[in-house]
C-alpha positions as CSV (number, residue, x, y, z in Angstrom):
1,E,0.0,0.0,0.0
2,N,2.8,2.4,0.8
3,C,4.4,1.7,-2.6
4,Y,1.0,2.4,-4.4
5,A,0.6,5.6,-2.5
6,A,4.1,6.9,-3.2
7,Y,3.7,6.0,-6.9
8,A,0.2,7.6,-7.1
9,I,1.5,10.8,-5.4
10,E,4.5,10.9,-7.7
11,R,2.3,10.6,-10.8
12,Q,-0.6,12.6,-9.2
13,D,-2.9,9.7,-10.2
14,L,-6.1,9.1,-8.2
15,L,-6.8,5.9,-10.1
16,I,-3.7,4.4,-8.3
17,C,-5.0,5.6,-5.0
18,N,-8.2,3.6,-5.7
19,R,-6.1,0.4,-5.6
20,I,-5.2,1.1,-2.0
21,G,-7.3,-0.6,0.7
22,E,-9.5,1.6,2.9
23,G,-7.6,3.4,5.6
24,S,-5.2,6.2,6.5
25,I,-2.8,5.5,3.6
26,K,-5.6,5.8,1.0
27,T,-6.8,9.0,2.7
28,L,-3.3,10.4,2.7
29,C,-3.0,9.6,-1.0
30,Y,-6.2,11.5,-1.9
31,L,-5.3,14.4,0.4
32,T,-1.8,14.8,-1.0
33,I,-2.9,14.7,-4.6
34,S,-5.8,17.2,-4.0
35,R,-3.4,19.6,-2.4
36,M,-0.8,19.2,-5.1
37,K,-3.4,19.9,-7.8
38,E,-5.1,22.5,-5.7
39,D,-8.4,20.9,-6.8
40,V,-11.2,21.0,-4.2
41,G,-13.3,18.6,-6.3
42,L,-10.9,15.9,-5.3
43,C,-11.7,16.2,-1.6
44,K,-14.9,14.2,-2.1
45,N,-12.7,11.1,-2.7
46,V,-11.3,11.2,0.8
47,V,-13.2,8.5,2.7
48,K,-13.3,9.8,6.3
49,Q,-15.2,13.0,7.0
50,E,-12.3,14.4,9.1
51,G,-10.0,14.0,6.1
52,K,-12.5,15.6,3.8
53,D,-12.8,18.6,6.2
54,R,-9.0,19.0,6.4
55,C,-8.9,18.9,2.6
56,Y,-11.6,21.6,2.2
57,E,-9.9,23.7,4.9
58,Y,-6.5,23.5,3.3
59,L,-7.7,24.4,-0.1
60,A,-10.0,27.2,1.2
61,L,-7.0,28.8,2.8
62,V,-4.9,28.4,-0.4
63,N,-7.6,29.7,-2.7
64,L,-9.2,32.1,-0.1
65,D,-12.6,30.7,-1.1
66,M,-15.4,30.7,1.4
67,S,-17.4,28.1,-0.5
68,D,-14.7,25.6,0.4
69,C,-15.1,26.4,4.1
70,A,-18.8,25.9,3.7
71,A,-18.2,22.3,2.7
72,I,-16.7,21.5,6.1
73,Q,-19.0,19.6,8.5
74,N,-17.0,20.0,11.7
75,L,-18.1,23.3,13.2
76,E,-14.8,24.1,14.9
77,M,-12.9,23.5,11.7
78,K,-15.4,25.5,9.7
79,D,-15.0,28.5,12.1
80,D,-11.2,28.2,11.9
81,C,-11.4,28.1,8.1
82,T,-13.7,31.1,8.0
83,T,-11.4,33.0,10.3
84,G,-8.4,32.2,8.2
85,V,-10.1,33.4,5.0
86,A,-11.5,36.5,6.6
87,L,-8.1,37.5,8.0
88,S,-6.3,36.7,4.8
89,R,-8.8,38.7,2.7
90,Q,-9.1,41.4,5.4
91,D,-12.9,41.2,5.0
92,V,-14.8,41.9,8.2
93,R,-18.1,40.7,6.6
94,I,-16.8,37.2,6.5
95,C,-16.3,37.3,10.3
96,D,-20.1,37.5,10.7
97,G,-20.3,33.8,9.6
98,I,-18.2,32.5,12.5
99,Q,-20.3,30.7,15.1
100,N,-17.9,30.7,18.0
101,S,-18.2,34.2,19.6
102,S,-14.6,34.3,20.9
103,L,-13.2,33.5,17.5
104,R,-15.6,35.9,15.9
105,N,-14.5,38.7,18.2
106,Y,-10.8,37.8,17.5
107,C,-11.6,38.0,13.7
108,Y,-13.2,41.5,14.1
109,A,-10.3,42.7,16.2
110,N,-7.6,41.5,13.8
111,I,-9.0,43.1,10.6
112,K,-7.7,46.5,9.7
113,V,-10.6,48.9,9.2
114,E,-9.8,51.8,7.0
């Protein structure tokens, strides 16, 4: 399985990831290739929800795209993602979507208002 994963990652080939049995190596294979290609559509191939959420969060922060944050199911990770995008884009309106009040206040406090 490790050999398949290494080869799949080297070739950026999801079909090779498909040959790997279910588990963390397969998840790592999909995660790594989706990050390399910066393709959020590949996140759906990750089997476990936590891995999918991490994939969406990573790519949201790379692409500064809130729609990627919206795909995250874990609320804490979604708030972290939203905060990261808001701070990177310096857009206070994005802070409004943060559920955790402490994190929302942190977001508001760390955006430069002109």
